[in-house]
N, C-alpha and C positions, 0 to 999 in steps of 0.2 A: 570146849569144843561145841557144846550144845548152844551156848550163847551166840557164838559166831554164826552157826547155821540159822538161828532165829533172825539175827540181824540181816543176813543175806536174803533169807526168805521174805522178810517184810520190806526190804529195799526193792526186791523184784516185784512184789505185790504193788507197792507204791508206784514204781515205774510203769507197770501195766495199767494201773488206774489212770495215770496221767495221760495216757493215750486217748482216753475218752473225753478229755476236755477239748471242746471244739475251738478251732481257730478259723476265722474267716479269711480264705485265700482267694476269694472271687474278686476279680478286677472289675472296676466300673467300666461301662461302655465308653469307647473313645469317640469324641467328636472331632473329626479331622479339621474342622474349621478353626479350632482353638488350640490344636496340638502344635507345639513349637516347630517341629521339623516341617510340617506342611504349611503352617501359617506364615513362617518366615522364609519359606522356599529355601531351606538350608541346603547348601551344596552337598552332593552325595558323600564326599569323603568326610566332611564334618558330621553329617547326619549319622554315618556309620560309627564314628568315634563316640558320639553322644549315646547312641543306642547300645553300643557295646560296653561302655564304661559307666553310664549313668542311669539308663532307663529302668534297670531292675529295682532300684530304690527310689528313683525320682520320676516315676510316671505311673499311669494306671495300666501299664503293659508288663508288669512283673511276671517273670518266669520263675516259679518256685522250684528249686532243686529238690531232689529226693530227700535229702536230709532235713528239709523244711517240713516234713510230714511226721517227724519223730519228736515228741515232747521230751524234755523241755527245750530242745534246740529250736523247735517250731515257734515257741513263744519269743525267743530272742530274735529270730529272723523277722517275724511279723512286727515286732517292736521297732526294729531298724527300718523296715519298709515304711511304717507309719510315720516315724520321725523324719525320714528322708522326704516323704511327700509333704509333710508340714513345712519343711524348709524351702522346697522347690518341687513343683510337680509340672513337668514338661507337657503332660497331657491336657492341662487346663491353662496353658501359658497366656493365651489371649483374653482370659477372664481377669487377669491381674491388672491393677492400676499401674500407671507409668512409673510412679515413685517406687513401688514394690518391685517392678521388673528391674529397674536400675539397681536397687539394693541387692537383688538376687544375683544379677550378673556380676556386680562387684565382688560379692562373696564367692561366687563360682570361680572367678579369675584367681582370687586369693587362694582358694582351696586347691585349685589345680596346680598353681605355681609352687605352693608349699607342700605338695604331695600329700595333702590331707584327704583328698578325694581322687579316685575311689579309695575307700578305706583300706588300709593295709590288710586287715583281717578278711575283707571281701576278696581281695586279690589272691590270697592264699588258695582259695577254692575256685576262683574264676580267673584263670591265667589270661584269658582273652581281654579282661578289663584292665590289665596292667599296661598303662600307656607309656610309650617310650618318651624320652625327653623331647624329641621332635614333634610327636603327637600332642604332648602337653602344650608345647609352645604354639602349635597350630590352633588348638582349641582355645587357649587363652587369648591369642591374637584375634580370633573370630569374635569372641565375646567382647573384647576391648574395642574392636572396630564398631560393633553394635552400639556400645556405650558412647563412643566419640561421635558417631553419626546420628545418635538418638533414634535408631531404627529398631527399637525393641518393642 
């Protein structure tokens, strides 16, 4: 019994100490000239879908939920956001080259159609990000139209 109490005690001490490891949750300033929604004059309905389902991980406009302030969950959330921004950051869209934009749109269409994005784990806690089949089709078609017309 004493061993179990010691284990619980030291686990709690470890958990408490983890809370002091800082995580940078400050978003970079937004330059509206290069932000996807403004730069592409995205229709309001499409912009709403993108902001609702994509922007938390794929922009510099991340809104961190309360659970993202508790370690070790905060580490995982920050890692996902960093990875998402590496793959595609809508906040700096117009700084990307033509070939990179084309590649990102191709992957976005594929990810949306195959229901890989938004990530299923994200949807569990963010019901508003769960796109219907019609919304997925609308968003994928918008990106495909950009690809066909080369207006990216």
